[in-house]
C-alpha positions, 0 to 999 in steps of 0.5 A: 700358748702364744704360737697358735695351732695351725689347722688345714682343710687338706681337700679343700686345699689339695683340690684349689692346688691341681686347678692352679698348676699346669696338669704337665706337671709330672713325676719322672715316671709320668704320674701326676704331680700338681696337686703335690707340688701345690700343696707343699709349697703352700704348707711350707709358706704357710709354716713359715708365714705363720710359725705355728706350734703345730700342724694337724691336716685333715682329710674327707674318705673318698667312697666311704658315707658319713653320718651326713648321708646317711641322714641325708641321702642327697648330700654332696651328690653327683661329685667327680673328681679326675682320676689324676686328683683321686691318684694325689689325693691318695698321696697326699697325706704321706707327703704330710707325715713325711714333712712331720706334721700331724696328719687325721683321716678316718671312714666316715669323717670328713676333713670339716669333723677335725678341723672342728674337732681341733677348734673345740680342743684349742677353745678348751684351754684358750688356744689359738686356732689358724683354721684353712680352707675355702669351705664357707662352713667353717665359718661357725667355727671363728671367734675370738681365738679361732680365725679362718684363714681362706684361699682367695686366688688359686692358693698365693693370696689369704683372706682372715675371716674373725667374727666381723667379717662372719658377721659383715658377709652373712649377717648373723653370727659365728655360732648361727653360721649351721642354721644361715645354711639349713636355711638359706640351702648350699648348692655345692652341698645338695642342701636345698633351703628352705623353700622361698628363704635366701640369703638376706630372709635367714639372715633376717629370721637368725637375728 
C-alpha cells in the first residue's frame, strides 16, 4: 500500500470553494454553481498532485442532530448558511460519485466521523492516509502514517500537518488534541472550555 488513501472533509472544502469564487458563477439555467466548480477543480488538483489509490469524501447531514448535540445541546448552535450554498451542498455528493470517488454521508453523523473511521482502518493495516480539511479538530488523527492537508489560502495552497507541526502549534501530542480543545474551548463549535484556561495553560496541564 505505497499509495495513500485520500480522505476529504467535503463540507469544509465546499465552504471554502463557495467563498473563494464570485457568486456570479451560475449554471446555464441561472442556478448557483461556484461551490460545485471550485470543489471539482480542487478535487482534481488533489488527485493529480497526490496520486492516491482511492478517494473518500465525507459529508455532514445538515438539519439532523448528531450524538454531539445530544451530549451538549449548544454544540454548533446558531450556524447559518446561505441558501445558495445549501443548494450546492445537496448536489456535491452526487458530483463526487459521478467523478468515480466514494461518498460517506448518513443522518446523525458528521464528515469528521467518516474521516476518523477511514484513518483508523488505514492505521490498522499500516496504510498511509492524507486527510484534507480546514478543521483543526482533525489534528488528533495525525501520526507518522497520517498527514492532515490544511488549506491556507482559499483552496489553492495546502499546509502539511504532521506530528511535529501539531506539537509546534499546540504544544501537545496529536492524541492529546481532544483534551486540549476540551480545556481551551472552541468558539466555532460553541464549546466553552474550562473557566480561565487558555491555550498555554491547557498545554501545560496536559504536559
